[in-house]
ROBARO-510856 format. One record per residue (C-alpha): x, y, z. Coordinates in steps of 0.1 Angstrom, whole numbers, plus 5000, padded with zeros to 4 digits. Example, Ala and Ser with C-alpha at 12.3 -4.5 7.8 and 13.67 -1.06 7.14 Angstrom:
2
512349555078 513749895071 
// end
This chain:
875
737519836250 734319646243 734719456275 735219766295 732119936278 730119626287 731219656323 730120006325 726519926316 726319596333 724619736364 720819806361 719720156356 718220316387 714420306388 714320076356 711219876352 711819496357 709419406328 712019556304 714919336317 716219096290 714518756288 716318456273 714418266246 717318036240 720117946264 723417756257 723417376264 726017116273 728016986243 730716726236 733616786213 734116476191 737616446178 738716786165 735316926154 734517266169 731117306187 728717596185 726917766215 724018006209 721618226229 718818456221 717118726243 714519006241 714519296246 718319316243 720719586230 723919376236 724819006243 728218866250 729518526261 731718476291 733718146292 735418036324 735018386338 736618566309 734718776282 734818636248 736218876222 733619076204 735018966170 734318596179 730618666182 728118616153 725218846160 721718846144 718919116150 715119076146 711819196161 709418986182 706118986161 704018956192 705419236213 707319446188 710419436211 713919386195 715419026196 719118956195 720718616188 724418556193 726618246185 730218156192 732417846184 734517666209 737517466197 739317156212 742417366218 740417626239 739117346261 742517156264 744217476277 742417446311 742217056310 742916916345 742117246363 738317266360 735617206335 735217446306 731917646307 730317926289 727518176298 725518446280 725018806295 722319016278 721819406283 718819626279 718019986291 716719836323 719719616333 721419276326 720418906327 722718596328 721918266311 722617916325 726117776322 726817536294 729717286299 731917186269 733616846273 735916646251 734216316242 736215986243 736015606248 738815396260 739715076241 740014826269 737114686289 737414696327 735814336328 734914106300 732613796299 734313446301 733513116286 731412866308 729812526307 726512496326 723912226331 720512266316 718112476339 721012626357 721213006359 724013196342 725513546349 727913706323 729614016337 730714316316 732314646327 732614876297 735715096290 735915446306 734415716284 732716056282 729716036278 729515706296 729115406273 725815226267 726014846267 724214576245 724814206241 725013986211 724313616209 726013466178 726113826164 722413876169 721114136193 719713996226 716414176234 715214116270 711714236259 711313946235 712713676258 711513666294 714413426303 716913706298 717514046315 720414286318 721314426353 722114796360 725814696362 725514576325 725714196334 723713956312 721613706333 719913386319 717413266345 717412906333 719812776307 718212616277 719812416249 719112706226 721312926248 724412746236 726213026217 729013296217 728113596237 729813936231 729414266252 729314576230 730014936245 729315246225 728915626228 729115916204 732815866198 733215496192 731915136195 734014876213 733414486214 734614256241 736113916235 733413656228 732513416256 731413066245 728512936267 727812556264 724612416280 725012046286 722511776295 723411486318 722111156307 719310966324 718210606323 715010516304 712610266320 713609906319 712409686291 710409376299 712209066311 713108846282 712008486281 714008226299 716908116279 716107746283 712807566277 713607316305 715507356337 717607646350 718507946327 718708316327 716608616315 717608976310 716309326305 717909646294 717710016295 719210306275 720710636285 718010836266 715810986293 717311236285 720211166261 723611326272 724211636251 727111886247 729511686269 726911596296 727711306319 726710956308 724410756330 726010566358 725110206365 724409906344 722309906312 721709526313 720409316342 720308946343 718508706367 718208336371 715008156360 713707806361 711407656335 709407346345 710307046323 707406876306 706506516319 704906276296 702206046310 702605676314 700005396320 699705226354 699404846356 696204676342 693604606369 692404256375 689704116350 686204176362 683703896367 682303746335 678803896330 675603796314 676803936281 679603686281 682303956284 684604086312 686904386313 690004556329 691204906331 694305116337 695105486344 697505746329 699005826363 702505676366 703405946361 700406166352 701206426324 702106766336 703907086324 702607036290 703706666287 702006426263 698906226273 699205846273 698505666240 696305366238 693005246253 692405276290 689704986289 690104636276 687204386271 687104026260 684703726257 684503486285 682203196297 680903126332 677703006349 676303366345 676803376308 673603306287 674103146252 670403076243 669203196208 666503466207 663003306208 659803416190 658803636220 661903836216 661303896179 657804016185 659004256211 661504416187 658904456159 656504636183 659204876195 660104966159 656405026150 655905266179 659105466170 657805506134 654505646146 656105896169 658306016140 655306066117 653406266144 656406486150 656706566112 653006646110 653306896139 656307066123 654507116090 651507266107 653607496127 655507616097 652307676077 651007896105 654308076109 654608136072 651308326071 652608596094 654008916080 657708966084 657209306101 655309146130 656808796131 658408886164 655909146176 654808926204 657908986223 657409366220 653809406231 654709376268 656009736268 652709876280 650309686302 646809636287 644709926301 641510096291 642010466288 638810676287 638611046282 638311226315 636111496325 636611856313 637811966348 640511696349 643711796332 645311456333 644011246304 646410956310 645210776341 647910506340 651610576332 652910366303 655310096316 658410106293 660609916315 659209566308 662009336297 661809186262 663108866247 666708846237 667208826199 670908776190 672808596163 673008626125 670308646099 671208456068 669408286039 669107906036 671807766015 669407615990 670607775958 673907865941 676308135952 675008475962 674408745937 677109025938 675809385938 677509635913 678909865940 681009605956 680409725992 677109556000 676509196007 673909025985 670209075994 668008786004 666008605979 662308535980 662808236003 662308236040 665008356064 666308136091 668108226123 671308046132 674208076156 677808006148 681208026165 682208396172 685808306164 684808156130 682608446122 685408696131 688008526110 685608496080 684508856083 687909006085 689108776057 686308906034 687209266042 690909226036 690309146000 689209505993 691809775991 690010026013 689909786042 693609696043 694209946070 691709786093 693209606124 693209236123 692509186160 689109176176 690009406206 689109736188 686609596163 683009496164 680909346136 677509196130 674809106105 671809336104 668409366086 665509616087 665209556125 668409736131 670809686160 673809816178 677609766176 679809846206 683509836214 683709756251 685410006274 685910276248 682610466246 682410396209 679210256195 677110256164 673310256165 671410136134 667810236140 664910026127 664110066090 667610216084 668409916063 665909866034 663609576038 664809256020 668509346025 671009226050 674309406056 677409296074 678509606093 681709666112 682809926138 686609996142 688610206166 691910306150 695210356168 696310706160 699710596148 698010376121 695910656105 697510976093 695211276100 696911606088 696411896111 697012266102 697812566124 696312536159 694212236151 694011946175 692511606175 689611596200 688311236196 689310896185 689410806149 686510566142 685510376110 682110216104 681110056072 681209936046 681410286031 678810356005 676210146021 672710276014 670810376046 667310516046 667610656082 670610816098 672710586119 674210736152 677910696159 678810776194 682310846207 684111036234 685911366232 688211576253 687211936246 685812196270 683512336243 682512696240 681612896209 683913186218 686912966224 686612676198 685812616162 685012246160 684612046128 683611696119 686011536094 685411236072 688011046051 687010976015 687810645998 690710825982 692310886016 691811266018 690111426049 687211666043 685211896066 681611766065 680211966093 681012266115 679512236149 677512536162 676512646127 673312556110 673712216092 674412276055 673611916046 671011666057 673611386056 675411466088 674611616121 676511616155 675111646190 678111756212 677711686249 680011726279 681811396275 680711246242 679411336207 676611166187 677011186149 674011136127 675211006094 673410846064 676810756048 679210536068 682910586067 685910716088 685211006112 687211226136 686411546156 689011816151 689112156169 690912486163 691312716193 690113076189 691613226221 694213146247 691313046270 690612736250 691312416269 691412036265 690711786292 693711556300 693611256322 696711206344 697310846354 700010686376 701410336372 704010156391 705309786392 703309546412 706509406427 709909556434 712509276430 715409526430 716309846448 715110056419 711510156415 709810346387 706610556387 705210626354 702910936349 700810926317 699311236302 696311116281 693411276262 690311226284 688610956264 687910606274 689610436245 693110586253 692710486290 691810136280 694910106257 697210236284 695909986310 696409696285 700009826278 700709846316 699309496321 702009376297 704709576315 703609446349 702309776361 699509856385 697210166387 697910396416 694810586427 692010726405 692910916373 692811286377 691511546351 693611846341 692412136319 695312206295 695112556280 696212676246 698812906262 701912756244 703312666278 704712316285 703612076311 705912016341 706011726365 707911696398 708011466428 707911586464 707411486500 709311156497 710911026530 714611076525 715510816550 713810546529 713910656494 715910886471 715111016436 717510946407 716111236387 718911486379 716811796373 714111936397 711311856373 710511686340 708711866311 706511756282 706511996253 703212186246 702812086210 703311706218 700211736240 698111986221 698211806188 696511496203 698411266179 700711116205 698510916228 701010776253 702911076266 704510996300 707311076323 709110826345 710310896380 713110656390 713410606428 715910396447 715210216481 717910266506 717209936522 715809606507 713309576536 711509906526 708109816510 706110136517 706110456497 704510786503 705011086479 703311346459 703511406422 702911776412 701711846376 701212196363 701212396331 703812676332 702413026327 705013296331 706913226364 703913076382 701912756380 698312756367 697212406379 698512156404 697411796408 698611606439 698811226437 698911076471 700210726475 698810576508 701510536534 700510176543 699910056508 702109766499 703109676464 700909366462 697809566472 697709786441 695109646417 693809756383 690109796382 688109526364 687209606328 683409626321 682009356298 679409406271 678209226240 679909376210 676809316187 673109326194 670609256167 667009336165 664809426195 667509336221 669509636210 666809886220 665309976254 661910096239 659709806226 659109816189 655309856190 655410126217 658010306197 655710296166 652710416186 654810716199 656010806164 652610786148 651111006176 653711276178 654911326142 651611506131 651311866145 649211856176 646212086181 647612206215 651312166208 651311796218 653711676192 657411596188 658511946195 657111926230 658811596235 662211736224 661712016249 661011776277 664111586269 666211906266 666711846229 664912166216 668112316203 668112076174 664612126161 665712236126 667611906121 664711696134 662311876112 664311796081 663711426085 660611226075 660011126111 661211386137 659911166166 662010876154 665211096154 664511196190 663910836201 667010726183 669110986200 667610886234 668610526227 672110616217 672610826249 671010596274 671710246265 672010016283 671310196316 668610446304 665710516327 662510426309 660410566336 661710916329 660910876292 657510746300 656911046323 658011276295 655611116270 652811126295 653311496301 653011546263 649911336264 648211566290 648011826263 645911626239 643011396251 643311186218 647011096224 647710736231 644010646235 644910266234 641910046239 641909706256 641209536222 644309716207 646509596236 
// end
């Protein structure tokens, strides 16, 4: 009856206003029946006098409706809300015919309105997957696709992947993504990808797991470089020598193939046998001479000694008495005796005159002050000129430029006291050598080898110095007094400048400078810290200096305040490393200061010790300079040929050590080293070889590229990182090679930097040469260690230290030399001008341009007419 009544009012009233037609505020929505739980459908309309549900074209019984009446507060119109429940049995009755749907119909006095249809479905998820992932073994860097087709279900199942029961999130790993067909893709297999993978399908009904698929990522083995050939097995004659290699580049992993080929090679060798020398026959006796003797000789030539054989034993000349008509047997007469007496008297007189001259010279020399004993060799710095004040309208008050380029005398060697008294007096601190007594000082030269052995032997007795290297390659030492000097380690960029008056007068110090190998000194690094310079020791530590010495060494940082926090570290005698200075901040102590330039840093220190420069990156834009160097064998005795690519910190000391190592391996430098700016982006460095003629050569590298981990490079503690490209000639007659080595730092899927090394096509193996190493004296003492003559230096200091009336003082000189950013440090010292000149000496020795310095001093002099008014008498 209710249905019939509804039907009678279903048509709109004639002339009714459309504004009063029912409007649905809530319409039924699609739902899923899970298991046997009934679902609820609801709708709400205003203004409405009746609301009924119609499901699959049939009206729902009025008793199945739950109705609620209310009033709209905004409009005051009546609101009706109706709910019904749909059971699983109602839906299953029509299963297979069509989908089950329900719709609301609302009445008002103006007519009826229908809601949208809501579909009611029974949710389910089948148990069996349509396709499951399967176990696989793949090579490293190979791509992997794991398919998964989930079971049939309503609603359709969502898919996720598990790796060893942990959720795989493509948002956190750029190497992984899931396709729209639910397959898991690994772009490049890594060792960490070895795991059990499971596909999981789920919807509102259930959660299903596929069978687990075991993925094994294996690495095929690769040969390391050959070791050096062993010595010949025999010391004389034919023998053999061998070399070996190991399957460790890389080592086979997870069932990867072992290297093919031999791990040991042998070759024949011949060692020349030593031949001892033997005497030839004696020659005939010579004619008997006036001295009543004659002689004969023989030679060590039958055979001559060779290949390390022993020399002949015995005399090579034989003499004996003889008699002949030429022999004189007369006794010496009175005339001969008188002659001998006269010659002796003349000799005695000459000796007395020589002694008198020496005494007079020593008396004059002893009257000179020690400060100016050698001043005669320094006064040639400026030529004697007469400088008069110019007229008021003439701004230039120095009519002649000072000549600072005049050469001075060389003063090298050791300063030691005469050994007139007993043993030296030992100072309490144990680090300093004994001071000189009141006696005079003498200059002497000794054997460098003997001095080095004696110096290192003395240091080795103290516990602090037991870590110093025993060789002289990375060590320099010398004996210094108040005149100062310089220590240098050739081809490393490491030097120590001891300025004049840094050592107290009356004292003599033996000073050393050492460049440590990074594997010998443990420098702890924390977080993103990295070593930016070599580790250098100068000492003895605790030595008393009255002026700062300047330690110069290279670095590999592209410095900028927004990208780097750089600190100077010093090791205490107890072995702990401490921060003594933060670069870029105002110096908190007057003991240390660091001038950081593009390629080198200059450390002012009044306390000697062990130093290193350490940086911490503040952003991903921070970068270090790396030097990429290629080496290859000078000869190719076999079909195999290796190219070694080194990735080094861009400092001279590391390059020097690599060249020395390659000389021992028989390698030659290919091309000029290249510079790479390595960023703190956590990406590794990749190297690959390209453009190699396939008709002549083939590469034995299994992968498409080699990779050096980021942290191995960034820490700076592993100096000799390198990759080896092993090539094989297809013909023994091939002796030319042309290829390119690409080096880049991975950033995402692209490359941020590429370096191409071109090996000239017509370059033969014998033509590759290592550049000659530069040669320099490791120790310079006194005036020979400085470009600026001593007296000229003192004149500049005395003139520029006091404040100038027109600004003509040390501040202006610092500005002329582009050192005005360090005025606060210079001002903290007793002589700021001396600090400026010392830094100039450290930066420009031995090739500094004295003319430019003289021009800068002259520019300062133009501001003050009284500056450098040197008279002819003073000169």
